[in-house]
C-alpha positions as CSV (number, residue, x, y, z in Angstrom):
1,M,76.9,-18.0,-60.3
2,S,74.8,-17.7,-57.1
3,D,75.2,-18.9,-53.6
4,F,76.8,-22.2,-52.7
5,I,77.5,-24.3,-49.6
6,L,81.1,-24.1,-48.4
7,D,82.7,-26.7,-46.1
8,A,85.6,-26.4,-43.7
9,S,88.0,-28.8,-45.6
10,L,88.0,-26.4,-48.6
11,T,88.3,-23.3,-46.4
12,L,91.4,-24.6,-44.6
13,Q,93.1,-25.3,-47.9
14,W,93.1,-21.5,-48.6
15,F,95.5,-21.0,-45.7
16,L,97.4,-24.3,-45.3
17,E,99.9,-24.0,-48.1
18,D,101.3,-27.4,-47.6
19,E,97.9,-29.0,-48.6
20,A,98.1,-30.9,-51.8
21,D,96.3,-29.7,-54.9
22,R,94.9,-26.3,-53.8
23,K,93.9,-25.3,-57.3
24,Y,90.1,-26.0,-56.8
25,S,89.9,-24.5,-53.4
26,L,91.7,-21.3,-54.5
27,S,89.4,-21.0,-57.5
28,V,86.4,-21.2,-55.1
29,L,88.0,-18.4,-53.1
30,A,88.2,-16.3,-56.2
31,L,84.4,-16.9,-56.8
32,L,83.7,-15.1,-53.5
33,A,84.6,-11.7,-55.1
34,E,81.1,-11.8,-56.7
35,N,79.2,-14.6,-54.8
36,T,78.2,-15.5,-51.3
37,A,78.9,-18.7,-49.6
38,L,76.6,-20.3,-47.1
39,A,77.6,-22.8,-44.4
40,P,76.1,-24.4,-41.4
41,P,77.4,-22.8,-38.1
42,L,79.5,-26.0,-37.7
43,R,81.9,-24.8,-40.4
44,F,83.1,-21.9,-38.3
45,Y,84.0,-24.3,-35.4
46,E,85.6,-26.8,-37.8
47,V,87.7,-24.1,-39.4
48,G,88.9,-22.8,-36.0
49,N,89.8,-26.4,-34.8
50,G,91.6,-27.1,-38.1
51,L,93.7,-24.0,-37.5
52,V,94.4,-25.0,-33.9
53,M,95.4,-28.5,-35.0
54,A,97.7,-27.1,-37.7
55,L,99.4,-24.9,-35.1
56,R,99.9,-27.9,-32.7
57,R,101.4,-29.8,-35.6
58,R,103.7,-26.8,-36.3
59,R,102.3,-26.3,-39.8
60,I,101.4,-22.7,-39.1
61,T,102.2,-20.1,-36.3
62,A,99.9,-18.4,-33.8
63,E,100.3,-15.2,-35.7
64,Q,99.2,-16.8,-38.9
65,I,96.0,-18.0,-37.2
66,V,95.2,-14.3,-36.3
67,E,95.9,-13.2,-39.8
68,F,93.8,-16.0,-41.3
69,L,90.8,-15.3,-39.1
70,E,91.0,-11.6,-40.0
71,R,91.0,-12.5,-43.7
72,L,88.0,-15.0,-43.1
73,R,86.0,-12.3,-41.4
74,A,86.2,-10.2,-44.6
75,L,84.8,-12.9,-46.8
76,P,81.1,-13.1,-47.8
77,V,80.4,-16.3,-46.0
78,R,77.1,-16.5,-44.1
79,A,76.0,-19.0,-41.6
80,V,72.6,-20.7,-42.3
81,E,70.9,-22.1,-39.4
82,Q,69.8,-25.7,-39.5
83,P,66.5,-26.5,-37.9
84,P,66.6,-28.8,-34.9
85,E,64.6,-31.5,-36.7
86,E,67.2,-31.5,-39.5
87,V,70.1,-31.7,-37.0
88,L,68.4,-34.7,-35.4
89,E,68.3,-36.4,-38.9
90,L,72.0,-36.0,-39.5
91,P,73.1,-39.3,-37.9
92,A,70.8,-41.2,-40.3
93,M,72.1,-39.3,-43.2
94,A,75.6,-39.8,-42.0
95,Q,75.0,-43.6,-41.9
96,K,73.2,-43.7,-45.2
97,F,76.1,-41.9,-47.1
98,E,79.0,-43.2,-44.9
99,L,79.9,-39.7,-43.7
100,T,80.7,-38.1,-40.4
101,N,77.8,-36.3,-38.7
102,Y,79.6,-33.1,-39.5
103,D,79.9,-33.7,-43.2
104,A,76.2,-34.7,-43.2
105,A,75.4,-31.2,-42.0
106,Y,76.9,-29.7,-45.2
107,L,75.1,-32.2,-47.4
108,A,71.8,-31.6,-45.6
109,A,72.1,-27.8,-46.0
110,A,72.9,-28.2,-49.8
111,I,69.8,-30.5,-50.2
112,R,67.5,-28.2,-48.2
113,L,68.6,-25.0,-50.0
114,N,69.1,-26.7,-53.4
115,L,72.6,-25.3,-53.7
116,P,75.8,-26.7,-55.1
117,L,78.5,-27.9,-52.6
118,A,82.1,-26.6,-52.5
119,T,84.3,-29.3,-50.9
120,T,87.5,-31.1,-51.4
121,D,86.4,-34.0,-49.2
122,Q,86.2,-37.0,-51.4
123,G,83.7,-38.8,-49.2
124,L,81.4,-35.8,-49.1
125,R,81.8,-35.4,-52.9
126,R,80.7,-39.0,-53.4
127,A,77.8,-38.6,-51.1
128,A,76.7,-35.4,-52.8
129,S,76.7,-37.3,-56.1
130,L,74.6,-40.1,-54.6
131,A,72.2,-37.5,-53.1
132,G,71.8,-35.6,-56.4
133,V,73.7,-32.5,-55.1
134,S,76.0,-30.9,-57.6
135,I,79.6,-30.0,-56.8
136,L,80.4,-26.4,-57.4
137,S,82.3,-25.9,-60.7
138,A,85.2,-23.4,-60.2
């Protein structure tokens, strides 16, 4: 296995124990023992926002957020910049594949870097399939 693109939906499942069917996400986490994940910088914002929303919904505590972020810092996940011209093409990709602009960022990175995508988002999985991007097998 080599590098792969990692999205926020999957990352959040590592910590939100009330999420349904965490088997795939936890198997991807195990792959990080020997592999590196790549992600657009957006992922880091999305994960932080997801944790804040989980706190507001009383799914986790503030102490858990601190713990989760410490654990995330230790993982081999590297941000890959997206060129401005690629960012400006995300709305068109989002429209074409019926994605959010945010999810289009993950798809665009996977296409540009020719890497599989690790996601639990069904819409993004469908779009990846249509775009010829493989989903990471874990």
